[in-house]
C-alpha positions in Angstrom: -4.0 -5.2 21.3 -6.1 -8.4 21.4 -5.7 -10.7 18.5 -9.1 -11.3 17.1 -8.5 -14.7 15.5 -7.2 -15.7 12.0 -10.6 -16.4 10.3 -12.0 -13.2 11.8 -9.1 -11.2 10.3 -9.4 -12.9 6.9 -13.2 -12.3 6.8 -12.7 -8.7 7.9 -10.0 -8.0 5.3 -12.0 -9.7 2.5 -14.9 -7.4 3.5 -12.6 -4.4 3.5 -11.3 -5.4 0.1 -14.8 -5.4 -1.3 -15.4 -2.0 0.3 -12.2 -0.7 -1.3 -13.2 -2.1 -4.7 -16.5 -0.2 -4.3 -15.3 3.0 -2.6 -12.4 3.9 -4.7 -14.3 3.7 -8.1 -17.1 5.7 -6.4 -14.7 8.4 -5.4 -13.4 8.6 -9.0 -16.9 8.6 -10.5 -18.0 11.3 -8.0 -15.0 13.3 -9.1 -16.1 13.0 -12.7 -19.6 14.1 -11.8 -18.4 17.2 -9.9 -16.1 18.2 -12.7 -19.1 18.1 -15.1 -21.3 19.9 -12.5 -18.8 22.7 -12.0 -17.9 23.1 -15.7 -21.3 22.7 -17.4 -23.1 26.1 -17.6 -26.4 24.4 -18.2 -27.4 22.4 -15.1 -30.0 20.5 -17.0 -27.3 18.8 -19.1 -25.1 17.7 -16.1 -26.8 14.2 -15.7 -26.9 13.6 -19.4 -23.2 14.4 -19.8 -22.3 12.3 -16.8 -24.1 9.3 -18.2 -22.3 9.8 -21.5 -18.9 10.0 -19.7 -19.6 7.0 -17.4 -18.6 4.2 -19.8 -15.4 5.9 -20.7 -14.5 6.5 -17.0 -15.4 3.0 -16.0 -13.4 1.5 -18.9 -10.4 3.7 -18.2 -10.3 2.8 -14.5 -11.0 -0.9 -15.2 -8.1 -1.2 -17.7 -5.7 0.6 -15.4 -6.7 -1.5 -12.4 -6.3 -4.8 -14.3 -2.9 -3.9 -15.7 -1.6 -2.7 -12.3 -3.2 -5.6 -10.4 -1.5 -8.3 -12.5 1.8 -6.6 -13.0 2.3 -5.3 -9.4 4.8 -8.1 -8.5 7.2 -7.2 -11.3 6.7 -3.5 -10.7 7.5 -3.9 -7.0 10.6 -5.9 -7.8 11.8 -3.2 -10.2 11.1 -0.4 -7.7 13.0 -2.1 -4.8 15.7 -3.8 -7.0 15.0 -7.1 -5.2 16.0 -10.5 -6.5 15.2 -14.1 -5.7 17.0 -15.6 -2.7 17.7 -19.2 -3.5 17.7 -21.9 -0.9 21.4 -22.7 -1.6 22.2 -19.0 -1.1 20.9 -18.8 2.5 19.7 -21.9 4.2 19.2 -20.0 7.5 16.5 -17.8 6.0 14.8 -20.6 4.1 14.7 -22.7 7.3 13.1 -19.9 9.3 10.4 -19.2 6.6 9.8 -22.9 5.9 9.4 -23.8 9.6 7.0 -21.0 10.3 4.9 -22.0 7.2 4.8 -25.6 8.3 3.7 -24.7 11.8 0.6 -23.1 10.3 0.0 -25.3 7.3 0.9 -22.4 4.9 2.3 -22.8 1.4 5.8 -21.3 1.4 6.0 -18.0 -0.4 8.9 -16.9 -2.6 11.8 -15.3 -0.8 13.5 -12.2 -2.2 16.4 -10.0 -1.0 17.2 -6.3 -1.4 20.9 -5.6 -1.4 20.7 -2.7 1.1 22.1 -2.2 4.6 18.8 -0.7 5.7 16.8 -2.9 8.1 13.4 -3.6 6.6 11.1 -6.3 5.2 7.8 -6.6 3.4 5.3 -9.1 2.0 3.7 -8.7 -1.5 1.6 -10.6 -4.0 -2.1 -11.3 -4.9 -2.3 -15.1 -4.9 -0.3 -18.2 -4.0 1.8 -18.0 -7.1 2.9 -14.5 -6.4 3.1 -14.3 -2.6 6.6 -13.1 -1.6 8.5 -12.2 1.5 11.3 -9.8 0.9 14.1 -9.0 3.3 17.0 -6.5 3.1 20.5 -7.8 3.4 20.9 -5.5 6.4 18.1 -7.1 8.3 19.4 -10.6 7.5 22.8 -9.8 8.8 21.8 -7.7 11.8 19.0 -9.6 13.6 19.2 -12.8 15.6 17.3 -15.9 14.5 14.5 -15.2 17.0 14.2 -11.6 15.9 14.2 -12.6 12.2 11.6 -15.2 13.0 9.4 -12.5 14.5 9.8 -10.2 11.4 9.1 -13.1 9.0 6.1 -14.2 11.0 4.8 -10.6 10.7 5.1 -10.7 7.0 3.6 -14.1 6.7 0.6 -12.9 8.7 0.1 -10.1 6.1 -0.1 -12.9 3.5 -2.3 -15.2 5.6 -4.7 -12.5 6.5 -5.0 -11.3 2.9 -3.5 -7.9 3.9 -1.2 -7.8 1.0 -4.0 -8.0 -1.6 -5.9 -5.3 0.4 -3.0 -2.9 0.3 -2.3 -3.6 -3.4 -5.9 -2.7 -4.3 -5.7 0.6 -2.3 -2.3 1.5 -3.8 -3.6 1.0 -7.3 -6.6 3.2 -6.9 -4.7 6.0 -5.0 -2.2 5.8 -7.8 -4.9 6.5 -10.4 -6.0 9.6 -8.5 -2.4 10.7 -8.0 -1.8 10.4 -11.8 -4.8 12.5 -12.5 -3.6 15.2 -10.1 -0.2 15.1 -11.6 -1.5 15.5 -15.2 -3.9 18.3 -14.2 -1.2 20.1 -12.3 1.2 19.9 -15.2 -1.5 21.2 -17.5 -2.2 24.2 -15.2 1.5 25.0 -14.9 2.7 24.3 -18.5 -0.4 23.6 -20.6 -1.7 25.9 -23.3 -5.2 25.6 -24.7 -7.0 26.5 -27.8 -5.6 29.0 -30.4 -8.2 31.6 -29.5 -8.3 33.5 -26.2 -11.8 32.2 -25.4 -10.7 28.6 -26.0 -7.7 29.2 -23.7 -9.8 30.6 -20.9 -12.4 27.9 -21.0 -9.8 25.2 -21.3 -7.8 26.6 -18.5 -10.9 26.8 -16.3 -11.8 23.1 -17.0 -8.3 22.0 -16.1 -8.3 24.0 -12.9 -11.7 22.4 -11.9 -10.3 18.9 -12.7 -7.2 19.7 -10.6 -9.3 20.9 -7.6 -11.7 18.0 -7.7 -9.0 15.4 -8.1 -7.0 16.8 -5.2 -10.0 16.5 -2.9 -10.7 12.9 -4.1 -7.0 12.1 -3.7 -6.9 13.3 -0.1 -10.0 11.4 0.8 -8.5 8.2 -0.7 -5.3 8.7 1.3 -7.2 9.1 4.6 -9.2 5.9 3.9 -6.1 3.9 2.9 -3.8 5.0 5.7 -6.5 4.2 8.3 -6.5 0.6 6.9 -2.7 0.5 6.7 -2.2 1.4 10.3 -4.7 -1.1 11.6 -3.2 -4.0 9.5 0.3 -3.4 11.1 -1.1 -3.9 14.7 -3.0 -7.0 13.5 0.1 -8.5 11.9 2.2 -7.8 15.0 -0.4 -9.6 17.1 -0.6 -12.5 14.7 3.2 -12.8 14.6 3.3 -12.9 18.4 0.8 -15.7 18.4 2.6 -17.6 15.6 6.0 -17.5 17.2 4.8 -17.4 20.9 7.7 -14.9 21.3 6.3 -11.3 21.1 9.4 -9.9 22.8 11.6 -11.1 19.9 9.6 -9.0 17.4 9.6 -6.1 19.9 13.4 -6.4 20.0 13.6 -6.5 16.2 11.4 -3.4 15.8 13.7 -1.6 18.3 16.7 -2.4 16.1 14.8 -1.5 12.9 13.8 1.9 14.3 15.9 4.6 12.7 17.6 2.2 10.3 14.7 1.3 8.0 15.1 3.9 5.2 16.0 2.4 1.9 16.4 5.9 0.4 15.5 5.5 -3.2 12.3 3.5 -2.9 9.0 5.1 -4.0 6.7 6.1 -1.2 3.8 4.0 -2.4 5.9 0.9 -2.4 7.5 1.7 0.9 4.1 1.6 2.5 4.4 -2.2 2.2 7.4 -2.4 4.5 7.3 -3.4 8.2 8.6 0.1 9.0 8.2 3.3 6.9 10.1 6.1 8.6 11.4 8.1 5.6 8.3 9.1 3.7 5.6 9.6 6.2 3.1 12.3 5.3 1.9 15.1 7.5 2.4 14.5 11.2 5.1 11.8 10.9 4.6 8.4 12.4 1.6 9.3 14.4 -0.3 11.6 12.1 -3.5 11.0 10.1 -1.5 10.5 6.9 1.0 8.1 8.4 1.3 4.8 6.7 2.4 3.0 10.0 1.5 3.5 13.6 4.4 4.8 15.8 7.0 2.0 16.2 7.5 2.7 19.9 3.7 2.1 20.5 3.9 -1.2 18.6 6.9 -2.2 20.8 5.0 -1.3 23.9 2.0 -3.4 22.9 4.1 -6.4 22.1 5.9 -6.2 25.4 2.5 -6.4 27.2 1.6 -9.8 25.6 
């Protein structure tokens, strides 16, 4: 796949970030509108009720987004059980990261490690203060310097191209919809309703409508997010090949990672950040519409053609 240039990628991902910031709230607001439309017996009151519900919906989504956006680094560290890797602890890794950053005039990100024998890595953060490259102990101990350089360059490209911020935005909004689906489903399965039979029937009908609408909105958001997620992996591979001038080293690293990337107890939404996500792919596995990553053998094949 042809590398389209750094600034072109940054501009494109900034544009996509704006689209995400617009599209995901629109999906949520459209869901609110359809819930009112399907539950209100008087069609003439639908628009009026939607306008009344609008400030509450916007405020709720806005508060959730801001909290998640500014706490995502700590939440990811907790989810992956990662910790800071100090320079004195592993000069080899620090030298690899530092040299790559110096070659492109980048500010060096933080370096974290996950104490797992799985072979994986990811980048995270929303700004220079929080940008982080995280490696598993397994990948540090297994790969050669050249292979590790390719993996680290891949993660640095995610940071340099603003991919990490793009994915964090999408994860947050999909998480909101996932939470709504979960609450609605629990209400359908275990919830009661009012004390009178009529109240129970109307309450149950409303919850069922909320569940159906939120499931549709959730699926739409997943399709949108996964399409972006797959594209960003190809671009980061191409950028890493350009950064290291050694695409075959990254291809070799991916070949070793294949089949050994599963961390087991990491949440699926966080695992989407990783260079390889084999354990929690959705329908269709690594090549399906709901796959977070493109097939690893296809990525290897493209890298070997550079």
